[in-house]
C-alpha positions in Angstrom: -45.3 30.2 -6.1 -43.6 30.1 -2.8 -39.9 29.4 -3.2 -37.3 28.9 -0.5 -33.8 27.6 -0.3 -31.5 26.3 2.4 -28.0 27.7 2.7 -26.1 25.7 5.3 -23.1 27.4 6.7 -20.5 24.8 7.8 -17.9 27.4 8.8 -14.9 25.4 7.6 -12.5 28.2 8.4 -11.3 28.6 11.9 -12.3 32.3 11.6 -15.9 31.3 10.9 -16.5 28.5 13.4 -16.0 27.8 17.0 -15.3 24.4 18.6 -13.4 23.0 21.5 -12.4 19.7 22.9 -12.1 19.4 26.7 -12.9 17.2 29.7 -15.6 17.8 32.3 -15.3 17.2 36.1 -16.2 13.5 35.7 -13.4 12.9 33.2 -15.8 12.7 30.3 -14.2 14.2 27.1 -16.5 16.3 25.0 -16.5 18.6 22.0 -18.4 21.9 21.6 -19.3 23.1 18.1 -21.6 25.7 16.5 -23.8 24.9 13.5 -25.8 27.4 11.5 -28.4 27.4 8.8 -30.2 29.9 6.7 -33.4 30.0 4.6 -34.9 32.5 2.1 -38.6 32.5 1.8 -40.8 34.3 -0.7 -43.6 36.0 1.3 -47.2 35.0 0.7 -48.6 37.8 2.8 -47.8 41.5 2.4 -49.3 44.5 4.1 -49.9 47.8 2.3 -50.1 51.2 4.0 -52.4 53.3 1.8 -52.9 57.0 2.4 -56.1 58.6 1.2 -56.3 62.4 0.9 -58.8 65.0 -0.3 -57.9 67.0 -3.3 -59.2 70.2 -5.0 -60.1 73.6 -3.7 -62.7 74.3 -1.1 -65.5 74.8 -3.7 -64.7 71.7 -5.8 -63.1 69.5 -3.1 -63.7 65.8 -3.4 -64.8 64.9 0.1 -62.9 62.2 2.0 -66.0 60.1 2.3 -66.3 59.9 -1.5 -62.7 58.9 -1.9 -63.1 56.2 0.8 -66.2 54.8 -0.9 -64.3 54.5 -4.2 -61.4 53.0 -2.4 -63.4 50.3 -0.6 -65.3 49.5 -3.8 -62.0 48.9 -5.6 -60.8 46.6 -2.9 -64.1 44.7 -2.9 -63.8 44.2 -6.7 -60.5 42.5 -6.1 -61.9 40.1 -3.4 -60.3 41.9 -0.5 -62.5 41.2 2.6 -63.3 43.7 5.3 -61.2 41.8 7.9 -58.1 42.4 5.6 -58.6 46.2 6.0 -57.7 48.1 9.2 -57.9 51.8 10.1 -54.4 52.9 11.0 -54.0 54.3 14.4 -51.2 54.6 16.9 -50.1 56.6 19.9 -49.4 59.7 17.7 -52.7 59.6 15.8 -54.6 62.1 18.0 -51.6 64.4 18.0 -51.6 64.1 14.2 -55.3 64.8 14.0 -55.0 67.9 16.3 -52.1 69.3 14.4 -53.8 68.9 11.0 -57.4 69.5 11.9 -57.5 72.8 10.1 -55.9 71.7 6.9 -58.0 72.3 3.8 -57.6 68.7 2.6 -58.3 65.9 5.2 -56.6 62.5 5.0 -56.9 59.0 6.3 -54.6 55.9 6.3 -55.5 52.3 6.1 -53.5 49.0 6.3 -54.5 46.4 3.7 -53.3 42.8 4.0 -52.9 40.9 0.8 -52.3 37.2 0.0 -51.2 35.4 -3.1 -54.9 35.2 -4.1 -54.7 38.9 -5.0 -53.5 40.0 -8.4 -51.2 42.7 -7.2 -50.5 44.4 -10.5 -54.2 44.6 -11.4 -54.9 46.1 -7.9 -52.2 48.7 -8.3 -53.6 49.7 -11.7 -57.1 50.2 -10.3 -55.8 52.1 -7.3 -54.1 54.6 -9.6 -56.8 57.2 -8.9 -57.1 60.6 -7.5 -57.4 60.7 -3.8 -54.8 57.9 -3.3 -52.0 60.0 -2.0 -49.4 57.2 -1.4 -49.0 53.4 -1.2 -46.1 51.5 0.5 -45.3 48.0 1.6 -45.2 48.2 5.4 -44.7 44.5 6.1 -44.2 41.1 4.5 -44.4 37.6 6.1 -45.4 34.0 5.4 -48.3 32.1 6.6 -46.1 29.1 7.6 -43.2 31.2 9.1 -43.2 29.3 12.4 -42.8 25.9 10.5 -39.9 27.3 8.5 -38.2 28.6 11.7 -38.3 25.1 13.1 -36.9 23.6 9.9 -33.9 26.1 10.0 -33.1 25.3 13.6 -33.2 21.5 12.9 -30.8 22.1 10.0 -28.5 24.1 12.3 -28.4 21.2 14.7 -27.6 18.8 11.9 -24.8 21.1 10.7 -23.4 21.1 14.2 -23.3 17.3 14.5 -21.8 17.0 11.0 -19.1 19.5 12.0 -18.4 17.5 15.2 -18.1 14.3 13.2 -15.6 15.5 10.6 -13.5 17.4 13.2 -13.2 14.3 15.4 -12.5 12.1 12.4 -9.6 14.3 11.6 -8.0 13.1 14.8 -9.3 9.6 14.7 -12.0 10.1 17.3 -15.8 9.4 17.2 -18.8 11.5 18.3 -20.8 10.1 21.2 -24.2 11.2 22.6 -25.4 14.8 22.8 -24.8 16.6 26.1 -26.5 19.9 25.5 -28.0 22.2 22.8 -28.1 26.0 23.0 -29.6 28.5 20.6 -27.1 31.3 20.0 -28.7 34.7 20.6 -28.3 37.0 17.6 -27.7 40.7 18.0 -30.5 41.4 15.5 -33.9 39.8 15.0 -33.8 36.1 14.1 -35.6 36.9 10.9 -35.9 40.0 8.9 -37.6 41.2 5.8 -36.1 43.6 3.4 -39.3 45.0 1.9 -39.8 48.1 -0.2 -39.8 50.6 2.6 -41.0 54.1 2.1 -42.2 53.4 -1.4 -44.4 56.1 -2.8 -47.0 55.3 -5.5 -45.5 56.7 -8.7 -46.6 54.3 -11.5 -48.8 51.3 -12.2 -45.8 49.0 -11.5 -44.6 50.7 -8.4 -44.6 47.5 -6.3 -42.6 45.7 -9.0 -45.2 43.0 -9.3 -44.5 40.3 -11.9 -46.1 41.6 -15.2 -47.2 38.1 -16.2 -48.7 36.7 -13.0 -49.4 39.9 -11.1 -48.1 38.1 -8.0 -45.6 38.8 -5.3 -42.6 37.1 -6.9 -40.5 40.3 -6.8 -41.2 41.3 -3.3 -38.0 40.8 -1.3 -37.5 37.5 0.4 -37.7 36.9 4.1 -34.4 35.5 5.4 -34.2 33.2 8.5 -30.9 32.4 10.1 -30.1 30.5 13.3 -27.0 29.3 15.1 -27.0 26.3 17.5 -24.2 25.5 20.0 -24.0 21.8 20.6 -21.9 19.8 23.1 -21.2 16.1 22.2 -19.4 13.4 24.1 -16.3 11.9 22.6 -16.4 8.2 22.6 -13.7 6.6 24.7 
């Protein structure tokens, strides 16, 4: 079940907030404050990178095509559609193919997108087969991420106004109309996911799926954080 929480940072300490009271060229007094908000979201979409690789000697080698057939059959059993599976390719693919074209055991990588409709634990158990060289979580996101971004920004604006109100009240002044709003650019991405990077398939519970539901509850949350700088009039 998707869970998310707000963490509103009011920045009460002068070390943690910025505000100023001044007058513009028209003699209008104003106050500038910065408000921020955070949200943690449990992902409902994850992407697996799955590496298939031949095994055995030349005489008894299990051909890559046979491994792929078993792999696709397993995915189909779990209701994973073809449009959820993509062949992994990038700018280095042809170099990789050229460098490893003479290897005894050929390999192939696929990206598989999963939703909460997939029983992750059951899928991992069925993929515990020869020919599956490794599995890792390559990405996690949420189907309504854009909506959550908007919500966090709105909460950041509210936090800025609340800050302006209590700061001015402390000197017996009142907040007037809004003059400007500006989103503060972060040094890092506005959202980030701390997934299980470089995770190699080692056991049936390698992805730490919840043992009761088989869902994504234990995949690391996506965190959103925004700061908004707001300028408000000070009532005369």
